[in-house]
C-alpha positions in Angstrom: 77.8 31.3 4.6 77.3 28.4 2.2 80.4 26.5 3.5 78.9 26.6 7.0 75.6 25.4 5.7 77.3 22.4 4.1 78.5 21.2 7.5 75.4 22.2 9.5 73.1 20.3 7.1 75.2 17.1 7.7 75.2 17.6 11.4 71.5 18.3 11.6 70.9 15.3 9.4 73.1 13.1 11.6 71.1 14.0 14.8 67.7 13.7 13.0 68.7 10.2 11.6 69.7 9.1 15.1 66.4 10.2 16.5 64.3 8.8 13.6 65.9 5.4 14.2 63.7 5.0 17.2 60.6 4.9 15.1 61.7 3.5 11.7 64.6 1.8 10.0 63.9 3.5 6.7 63.6 7.1 7.9 67.3 7.4 8.9 68.4 6.3 5.4 66.0 8.8 3.7 67.2 11.6 6.0 70.8 10.8 5.2 70.1 10.8 1.4 68.3 14.1 1.6 71.0 15.8 3.6 73.8 14.6 1.3 71.6 15.4 -1.8 71.1 19.0 -0.7 74.8 19.5 0.0 75.7 18.0 -3.4 73.2 20.2 -5.2 74.6 23.3 -3.5 78.1 22.4 -4.5 77.1 21.7 -8.1 75.5 25.1 -8.2 78.7 26.7 -7.0 80.6 24.8 -9.7 78.4 25.9 -12.5 78.2 29.5 -11.3 81.9 29.9 -11.1 83.3 31.5 -14.3 87.0 31.3 -13.3 89.0 29.3 -10.9 92.0 31.7 -11.0 91.0 33.7 -8.0 92.8 32.9 -4.7 89.6 31.5 -3.0 86.2 30.9 -4.6 84.6 31.4 -1.2 86.3 32.7 1.9 84.6 33.1 5.3 86.4 34.4 8.3 85.2 35.6 11.7 86.5 35.6 15.3 85.8 32.6 17.4 88.2 32.7 20.4 90.1 35.9 19.6 92.1 36.0 22.8 93.9 32.8 21.6 94.0 33.7 17.9 91.5 31.1 17.0 89.1 32.0 14.2 86.3 30.5 12.2 88.0 30.5 8.9 86.6 28.4 6.1 87.6 28.7 2.4 87.0 26.9 -0.9 89.3 26.7 -3.9 89.4 24.3 -6.9 91.2 21.6 -5.0 88.9 21.5 -2.1 85.9 21.8 -4.4 86.9 18.6 -6.2 87.4 16.9 -2.8 83.9 18.0 -1.6 82.2 16.8 -4.8 83.9 13.4 -4.3 82.9 13.3 -0.6 79.2 14.1 -1.2 78.8 11.7 -4.1 80.5 8.8 -2.4 78.5 9.6 0.8 75.3 9.1 -1.2 76.8 5.8 -2.5 77.6 4.7 1.0 74.0 5.2 2.2 72.6 3.3 -0.8 74.9 0.3 -0.5 74.2 -0.1 3.2 70.5 0.0 2.7 70.0 -3.7 3.1 73.3 -4.6 4.8 72.8 -2.5 8.1 69.8 -3.8 10.0 70.7 -3.1 13.6 70.9 0.4 15.3 70.2 1.9 11.9 69.7 5.4 13.3 73.0 5.4 15.1 74.8 4.0 12.1 73.7 6.9 9.9 74.5 9.4 12.7 78.1 8.2 12.6 78.2 8.1 8.8 77.1 11.7 8.5 79.4 12.8 11.3 82.4 11.3 9.6 81.5 13.1 6.4 81.0 16.4 8.3 84.5 15.9 9.7 85.9 15.2 6.2 84.2 18.3 4.8 85.6 20.4 7.6 89.2 19.1 6.9 88.8 20.1 3.3 87.7 23.7 3.9 89.3 24.7 7.2 92.0 27.4 7.1 92.4 27.8 10.8 94.8 25.2 12.1 92.9 24.8 15.4 89.6 24.3 13.6 91.4 21.9 11.1 92.5 19.8 14.0 89.0 19.8 15.5 87.6 18.4 12.3 90.5 16.0 12.0 89.7 14.5 15.3 85.9 14.6 14.5 86.5 11.9 11.8 88.1 9.5 14.3 85.4 8.6 16.9 82.5 7.8 14.5 84.8 5.7 12.3 85.8 3.8 15.5 82.1 3.1 16.2 81.4 2.2 12.6 84.1 -0.5 12.7 83.6 -1.6 16.3 79.8 -2.0 16.2 78.9 -3.0 12.6 82.2 -4.7 11.6 83.0 -8.4 11.2 84.5 -11.0 13.5 87.7 -9.2 14.6 86.1 -5.8 14.6 87.2 -4.9 18.2 90.9 -5.4 17.5 90.7 -3.5 14.2 88.8 -0.6 15.7 91.4 -0.3 18.6 94.3 -0.4 16.2 92.7 2.2 14.0 92.0 4.5 17.0 95.5 4.2 18.5 97.3 4.8 15.2 95.3 7.8 14.2 94.9 9.3 17.7 98.7 9.1 18.4 99.7 10.6 15.1 97.0 13.3 15.5 98.4 14.3 18.9 101.8 14.7 17.3 100.3 17.0 14.7 98.6 19.0 17.5 101.9 19.5 19.2 103.4 20.8 15.9 100.4 23.1 15.4 101.1 24.6 18.9 104.8 24.8 18.1 104.1 26.7 14.9 101.7 29.0 16.8 104.4 30.0 19.3 107.2 30.2 16.8 105.2 32.6 14.7 104.1 34.6 17.8 107.6 34.9 19.0 108.9 36.2 15.7 106.0 38.6 14.8 104.2 39.3 18.1 101.0 37.9 16.6 99.7 34.6 18.0 97.3 33.1 15.5 96.3 29.8 14.1 95.3 31.4 10.8 96.7 29.6 7.8 97.3 32.7 5.6 99.3 34.4 8.4 101.3 31.3 9.3 102.6 31.1 5.7 106.1 32.2 5.5 106.8 32.0 9.2 110.5 32.5 9.8 112.3 29.7 11.6 115.6 27.8 11.5 115.8 24.7 9.2 116.1 22.4 12.2 112.9 23.9 13.8 111.0 23.7 10.5 112.0 20.0 10.1 110.9 19.2 13.7 107.6 21.0 13.4 106.9 19.5 9.9 107.6 16.0 11.3 104.4 16.2 13.5 102.3 17.1 10.5 103.9 14.3 8.5 103.1 11.8 11.2 99.4 12.5 11.0 99.2 12.7 7.2 101.5 9.7 6.5 99.6 7.5 8.9 96.3 8.5 7.3 97.6 8.1 3.7 99.0 5.5 4.7 102.7 5.2 4.0 104.8 2.1 4.7 105.7 1.3 7.5 102.8 3.3 9.1 100.2 1.3 7.2 99.5 -1.6 9.6 96.2 -0.3 10.8 94.7 -0.2 7.3 94.3 -3.9 6.2 92.6 -4.8 9.5 90.3 -1.8 9.5 89.3 -2.4 5.9 88.8 -6.1 6.3 86.6 -5.8 9.4 84.6 -2.7 8.5 81.2 -2.8 7.0 81.0 -2.1 3.2 80.1 1.6 3.7 83.0 1.9 6.3 85.5 0.4 3.8 84.2 2.7 1.1 84.6 5.8 3.3 88.0 4.7 4.5 89.5 4.0 1.1 87.8 6.7 -0.9 87.8 9.6 1.5 89.7 9.2 4.7 93.0 8.3 2.9 92.5 11.4 0.8 92.6 13.7 3.8 96.2 12.6 4.3 97.1 13.5 0.7 95.2 16.8 1.0 97.0 17.6 4.2 100.4 17.2 2.5 99.3 19.5 -0.4 97.5 22.1 1.6 99.6 22.4 4.8 103.0 20.6 4.7 104.3 21.8 1.4 103.2 25.5 1.7 104.0 25.9 5.4 107.4 24.2 5.2 108.6 24.7 1.6 112.3 24.4 2.5 111.9 21.5 4.9 109.8 19.6 2.4 112.5 20.0 -0.3 115.0 18.5 2.1 112.7 15.7 2.9 111.8 15.1 -0.8 114.3 12.3 -1.5 113.0 10.4 1.6 109.4 11.1 0.6 109.9 9.8 -2.9 111.6 6.7 -1.6 108.8 6.0 0.8 106.3 6.4 -2.0 108.1 3.8 -4.2 108.5 1.5 -1.2 104.7 1.7 -0.7 104.0 1.0 -4.3 106.1 -2.1 -4.4 105.5 -3.4 -0.9 101.8 -2.9 -1.1 101.6 -4.6 -4.5 103.6 -7.6 -3.2 101.4 -8.0 -0.1 98.2 -7.6 -2.2 99.3 -10.5 -4.4 99.9 -12.7 -1.4 96.4 -12.2 0.2 93.5 -14.7 0.1 91.0 -12.4 1.9 89.4 -10.3 -0.9 88.9 -7.2 1.2 92.4 -7.4 2.6 93.8 -7.8 -0.9 92.0 -4.6 -2.0 93.3 -2.8 1.1 96.9 -3.5 0.2 96.2 -2.2 -3.3 95.3 1.1 -1.6 98.7 1.2 0.0 100.3 0.7 -3.4 98.2 3.3 -5.1 98.7 5.9 -2.4 102.5 5.4 -2.9 102.0 7.1 -6.3 100.4 10.0 -4.5 103.4 10.3 -2.2 105.8 10.0 -5.1 104.0 12.8 -7.0 103.7 15.2 -4.1 107.5 15.2 -3.5 108.3 15.6 -7.2 107.3 19.3 -7.0 106.2 19.9 -10.5 102.8 20.7 -12.1 102.5 17.4 -14.1 103.0 15.3 -11.0 100.6 17.4 -9.0 97.9 17.1 -11.7 98.4 13.3 -11.5 98.1 13.4 -7.7 94.7 15.1 -7.8 93.5 12.7 -10.5 94.8 9.7 -8.5 93.0 10.9 -5.4 89.7 11.0 -7.3 90.2 8.0 -9.5 91.4 5.8 -6.7 88.4 6.9 -4.6 86.1 5.7 -7.4 87.8 2.5 -8.5 88.9 1.1 -5.1 85.6 2.2 -3.6 83.9 0.2 -6.3 86.0 -2.9 -5.6 85.2 -2.7 -1.9 81.5 -2.5 -2.8 81.9 -5.6 -5.0 83.6 -7.4 -2.1 80.7 -6.5 0.2 78.2 -7.7 -2.4 80.0 -11.1 -2.7 80.4 -11.5 1.1 76.6 -10.8 1.5 75.8 -13.5 -1.0 78.2 -16.3 -0.3 79.3 -15.4 3.3 83.0 -15.7 2.6 85.8 -13.4 1.5 88.3 -16.2 0.8 89.1 -16.0 -2.9 90.3 -19.7 -2.9 86.7 -20.7 -2.2 85.4 -18.7 -5.2 86.0 -19.2 -8.9 83.6 -19.4 -11.9 81.3 -16.8 -10.5 80.9 -15.1 -13.8 78.4 -17.8 -14.8 76.3 -17.0 -11.7 76.6 -13.2 -11.8 77.7 -11.9 -15.2 76.8 -8.3 -14.5 78.8 -8.2 -11.3 81.7 -9.9 -13.2 81.6 -7.2 -15.9 81.7 -4.5 -13.2 84.6 -6.3 -11.5 86.4 -6.5 -14.8 86.2 -2.8 -15.4 87.4 -1.8 -12.0 90.2 -4.4 -11.9 91.4 -2.9 -15.2 91.2 0.6 -13.7 93.3 -0.6 -10.8 96.0 -1.9 -13.1 96.0 1.4 -15.1 94.2 0.5 -18.3 94.3 3.4 -20.8 90.9 5.1 -21.2 90.2 5.0 -17.4 91.0 7.6 -14.8 93.8 5.7 -13.0 95.9 5.5 -16.2 95.9 9.3 -16.6 96.8 9.8 -12.9 99.7 7.3 -12.8 101.1 8.4 -16.2 101.3 12.1 -15.1 102.9 11.2 -11.8 105.5 9.0 -13.4 106.3 11.7 -16.1 106.6 14.3 -13.4 108.7 12.1 -11.2 111.0 11.2 -14.1 112.0 14.9 -14.4 113.2 14.8 -10.8 114.5 11.3 -10.1 114.9 8.8 -12.9 115.6 5.9 -10.6 112.5 6.4 -8.4 110.2 6.7 -11.5 111.7 3.5 -13.0 111.1 1.6 -9.8 107.6 3.0 -9.6 106.9 1.6 -13.1 107.6 -1.9 -11.7 104.6 -1.2 -9.5 102.4 -1.0 -12.6 103.5 -4.6 -13.6 102.7 -5.7 -10.1 99.3 -4.0 -10.3 98.6 -6.0 -13.4 99.4 -9.3 -11.6 97.2 -8.7 -8.5 94.3 -7.2 -10.6 94.3 -10.2 -12.9 94.5 -12.5 -9.9 91.3 -11.0 -8.5 89.5 -11.7 -11.8 90.9 -15.2 -12.2 90.2 -16.3 -8.6 86.8 -14.8 -8.3 85.1 -14.8 -11.6 87.0 -17.2 -13.8 89.1 -20.4 -13.3 88.0 -23.5 -11.5 84.6 -23.5 -9.8 85.6 -24.5 -6.3 82.1 -24.4 -4.8 78.7 -24.4 -6.6 77.5 -21.2 -4.9 73.8 -20.3 -5.1 73.8 -16.6 -5.7 71.9 -13.8 -7.5 73.3 -11.2 -9.8 73.2 -7.5 -8.8 69.8 -6.0 -8.0 68.5 -2.8 -9.6 69.8 -0.7 -6.7 73.2 -2.3 -6.9 73.3 -1.9 -10.7 72.5 1.8 -10.4 75.4 2.3 -8.0 77.9 0.3 -10.1 77.0 1.9 -13.4 77.3 5.4 -11.9 80.8 4.6 -10.7 81.7 3.1 -14.2 80.5 6.2 -15.9 82.6 8.5 -13.7 85.8 6.4 -14.1 85.4 6.3 -17.8 84.7 10.1 -18.1 87.8 10.8 -15.9 89.9 8.7 -18.3 88.5 10.2 -21.5 88.0 13.8 -20.5 90.4 14.7 -17.6 90.9 18.3 -18.6 88.0 19.8 -16.6 89.5 18.3 -13.4 92.9 19.8 -14.3 91.3 23.2 -15.0 89.6 23.3 -11.7 92.6 22.2 -9.7 95.4 24.0 -11.6 95.3 27.4 -9.8 95.4 25.7 -6.4 98.3 23.5 -7.4 100.3 26.4 -8.9 99.9 28.4 -5.7 101.4 25.4 -3.8 104.3 25.1 -6.3 105.0 28.9 -6.2 105.6 28.6 -2.4 108.4 26.0 -3.0 109.9 27.9 -5.9 109.9 31.3 -4.1 111.6 29.6 -1.1 114.2 27.9 -3.3 115.0 31.3 -5.0 115.1 33.0 -1.6 117.6 30.4 -0.4 119.8 30.9 -3.5 119.8 34.7 -3.0 120.8 34.3 0.7 123.7 32.0 -0.3 124.9 34.4 -3.0 124.8 37.5 -0.8 126.1 36.1 2.4 129.9 36.3 1.5 129.4 39.9 0.4 127.8 40.8 3.8 130.6 39.1 5.6 133.3 40.9 3.7 131.6 44.3 4.2 131.5 43.6 7.9 
């Protein structure tokens, strides 16, 4: 029952924080930290008590919920979802700490929405019933809308509406596809169910598979996001509070990548192979287009938002390369991007809080005022451009090697994105911390609380870069299961093609 406890603790903490906000501004923050700390501790205990990750599921809970419609309470944990949960709880704690002084109005309701988002994310990462998965997918939407719309910046209303419309519309398309898969499976087997394990291998025509897969793709590609479905992201990032930008970049985008790995590729192996050239091309387009627009921005948060579009392009490229190296790189990119880009958004929030502007043309020479912040910014700018020794380098290198085995042209074009990443990362450093001092800002360096947050993120990104193997060991069995689905489908198609003329001649 531990998977249920993880969600229940967050939901209980959310309502307690909301109620406690009526009496104290500090109590909701403490409640949120305690709830997330308990969940992280439980998950770490699972990690250290697990002797092997080669089993199909580390934890698998299944019971009837609405049996007359084939809806069950099916939650499961494997290596891939374990890594995503660790990332979620850790960054959830970071989100509470960095908003400690920033959020001063409706503090209880803020932490209610924050924990509710995290509960939805956890549900997405462990749900194996597609109806339950969709419930948690939608659960993430409303609290993030409030987070942007209430505690955001000047244009928060427009940004929150755009975020809501994009994600709600794409989510509805996914729900239509879930229902279509439900009925197609029921018609072919007589069993109407939303259970993931039973829906695997559902027999359908290639056209039907492509149409149903398109609905899933709509939701996951918008959330990733993939060009040209990315327009909501820069506005949402630039207007959200710092904790909102952190959750968006580090966690919500990862639900899109997770959805592709967990649902799209295994449920539609043949259709994904047909879509693969388009998927890889969209990934490369995102890498190059996101990097170009990042270099053109003057708003620091908007600049960092476009770097996410570029980095998620590598995830898209790796997923549709269909080999183990690329998939290992995808998992590492999901984690390393969450840490490095999340840290850059935290730094942008710290700067905005001190000098009340995000315009990099008004900055310059800030290293003299805040050398510790400058050093942190230097490390994560280097991570963003893929400096060896940091987690992003491992991720992008493996993705490029894996993609090279499949499509040389796409991998070569993606390498150009690394050069572009160097340009926009160095531009951040030059405009913010070095170069001409455009204004003599009066500002303090990082406080002890902010230093603790920054140093913890630095330690993780360095450990990921120097010791990536534990991450690969945890995720490998899950990734191999996904790849086996595509390979078995490919061999099945070849067998069908070889035997079809014989059957025809016999008839």
